[in-house]
N, C-alpha and C positions, 0 to 999 in steps of 0.2 A: 504493500499500500503507499503509494505516495502521499503526503501531506504538505501541508504549506507553512512554515513560523517564521515569522518576523523577517519576511524579505528573500526567503528560501525555500524551495521545492526539494523535498528530502524524503528517505524513506524512513517510514513510522518509529523504526527501532533508533533511529538517532536524534529523534525529536525530543529536547527534555526543556524546562522551564524553572528556573531558578525557584528555591522555597520561600524567598521573601516578594515572589509576585504576589500583589493584592487580589487577585482572584483565588489563589492558594490560601492565604491567610485569612481574608475577608467577603471572598465569595464575591468581590467587586468588580463586576463585568457583566457583560450581556452577551446574548448567543441568538443565532439563526438557523432554521433548519429548511432547506430548498430541496424539493423534489427534482427530480431530472428524467426525463423520458427520450429515448433512443438521441442520448447525449445531447439533448437541449434543455436547457433550465427553464421550469416551470413558473408563470409569472415572475420572471427575476426582478423585475423592475418593483412590483409589489412590496415583495420579500425585502428586497434593500431599502425601500422607504420604511419598512416596518423596523428595520434594523436601524434606521436614523433616529427613529420614535424613540427605541430604546436607548441609542445613547444620548438625547437631547434629554430623557427622564432623569439619567444618572450623572448629568453633565460632564460626558465625557467626549473632545472632540474627535468628528471623525476621522481617521486617521488616512482615508483615502476618497477620492472623487467617485462618480457611480462610475465613469468611465474606467477607471484602474480596477474598481472592484469587478466590471464585467470581463476585463481581460484576465485578471488574477481566478477568477471563476472556470473560464472557458480552458486555461490551462490546467487546470486541478481536474477538469472533468476529461482532459485528452489525456492525462498522464495515469489515467486509471482505467481497468479493462472492461469494468461492466457498463452495458448499454443504458441499462436503467439505474439510476444511485439517489442517494440525499445526501445531500451538502451539510457539511456542519462548520459553521462560523462561529469562533470565541473570542471576543475580545474584552482584555480588563486593563484596569489603570495602571498596568506596569508595574517593575520591580521598584521597593522603596522601602526603607526603614519603618517597621511597624508602628504606625499610628492610627488611628481612627481618621482624623481629618486628612483630606487629598494632600498629596506631596507638593510641596513648594519650591520651586518652580515645577510646574506639572512634569512628568518623566513621561518618556516614550511608550504608549502604550503596546501589549501583547495582543498578536493578531497571529489567531492559528486556526485552519482548514484543513480538515478531512472529510473524504469520500468513503463511503460505505454503500453495498449493491443493495438496490431497493426490490422487493418483493411486493407484486400488486397482494391484495387481501384475497386470503384462500378462497375456491370456491365453494368449500364445506360452508365458511362463516357467511358469507353472502346467502345462501340458501336456508341457514339455521337462525342466522343472527348472532349476538352475544349476550353474555349476562353482565348485569351490573348491582352494584352495590352502593348505597347513598352513606354520607358523611357528612358532619359539620365542616363547613369551610371556613378553618382557623388561621387563614394564611394573612399577610399582610395586607396594607389598603392599596396598594401599585402593582396590583396582577396584572395591567396593561403592559408592564414594561417585562420584555421577555429577559430575566434575570438569570444568571449562572447559581444563583443563592437557591436550589428548587429544593431543600431539604424539607419542606412544608409538604411539597406535592409529591416528594419521594415516599413518606410516610402515607399520605392518602393513598396513594398507588398502591403501595402495598397492602393496606386494606384490602384492596380487589384483589389480589395475588392471593392473599391469606384466604379468601371466601371463593376461591375459584371461578373469579369473574374476570372480564376484561378492563374493566374500568370503573372508577368511582366517580359516582355524581354530584357535586358539592353543593352544599346549601348553606346561604348565610339565614342565622336564627333571627326571626325579627321579636319585636317586643312581645307579642302575642301569639297564639300557637296558627293563627291564620294568616301572620305576616311573612313568615319564612318563605324564601324564593330560592331558585336555582341560579348559579352561576355559570357554570361550566363543569368539564371532566377534568380528575388532576392532570390530564395530558391530552386533553382534546376541548373541541367544543358540542354543546349537544343542544339537540331540536327536539320539539315535542311536535307531535301532528294531533288534533284533534277536531272532529268532524270534517274532514277533509282541506283543513287551515294549517298550514305550516306556521309553528310558532318559533322566535327567536329572541333570545333573551339580548336586551339592547349593550350596543359596545359601551361601557363606562371604565372606571378604574378597576373594577372588582372581577375583569375577565379579559383573557388575552384578545387582541384582533384578529380572528384568524384569518389564513387567507381562504382555506377552502370555505369557511363561513361565509364569505366575500361571495364566493363564486357560486354558492347553492344559492344566495338572495338573488343574483342576477340571474340563474337558470330561472327561479321562481316568477322571477319578474318578465323576462323574456318570453315565457309558456305559459303566462298568465295561469300559474298556480297560485290559489290565494295564499296569502301568508301578512302575517304580523309581527312588528317588533316590538316586544313589551316585556315587561316583567311577568315571568312564568313560577305562579306559585308551587309551592311542596305538595300541595295537594294535587294539582294538575299533572304531576308527574306519574301518581297512581291511578289517574284517572285518564291516563292518555290512551289515545288509540294505536300510536308508534311512536317511538323514540329514536332518532337518529344521533350518531356518532359522528364528527368529522375531524380530521386532522390533515397535514400534508402528508403523511404517509401512509395513514388507512383510508384515504379519500372519504367515502361515505359508508358506513356500516350500519345496520339495524340492530337495536338492542331489544330484545323480546322479553328478558327477564330482568326484573328490578328487584332486589332484596327477596328472590327466593320465588316471586310472584310474575304470572305472566303478564307482558304489555299488551293489549287489547288479545288479539286470538292468540298470542303466543309464535306468533311466526312473523315473517317479512312481510310488511304491508306492500298496498297497493302504491302510495306516496314514497317509500323507497325503492320499490322496483321501477317507477316513472326517472325519480332524481338519479338513481345511479346510470341509468341508460344515458340519460341527458347530460351526466358529467361526463362520461366517456366520451359523448359527442363533443362536448363543449371541449375537452383537453387534446382530443385529435386536430381539431379546428385551431385550435391555440398553437398547437406546436407545428402544425401545417405554415401558419404563418410567419413562425418565426425563424 
């Protein structure tokens, strides 16, 4: 595997970061994940815009222009063998003496990128759906920043693993039992379907603005699929006809069981079937034009 670290492309085994890197010491950094199909980065501009928003969120200057990022990413894709890949971009505030405050003057940020083979969601999962569990969303209040300090997400995602599930759906607890609402998954965005309408939680500081989330809503709008962007109450999860999970690496998956109970009929529904087909068509069209 060829990776990129601070200006050099090199084998993964030769890539090392000093222990005083603020990413290692404080988790002081951000990341981005970009899917690649047939050696073409999918929605690259949108992913790099989200990376910029994350950098702005932690007050870290972007070390590269958009054109420089595109060139580096194309080189990384070329230097790895898989036709379909997912790229991981990782930026930290750099190496400095351990102190909570930003180093003064600012130090050079650490920039790391790697590529891994990307597998399409298994046909079995598309046919049967996946299970999810629910848990209280106890993370910080800037979930819109794609930060590398992911311990809360790690612990919440592990709850799903412990329960034999694919994902944990996160619930922000309100002041009353009827006020609790869904934010997202531990590593995904979540949609609910009720009475033929696609429901999406609104973008705010409590959820990551997903690139696939945006694509799904674009597809819904273009194909006259009824949808609403609004707060989704906890009770609506358990009363849903369908639940969908989306992410850059999983694309669109049906969730057919939550907390051990069937969602709707317990099988992937008509909304998933249609959106999955339209997503594949959308993806092919985007890649054809790129």
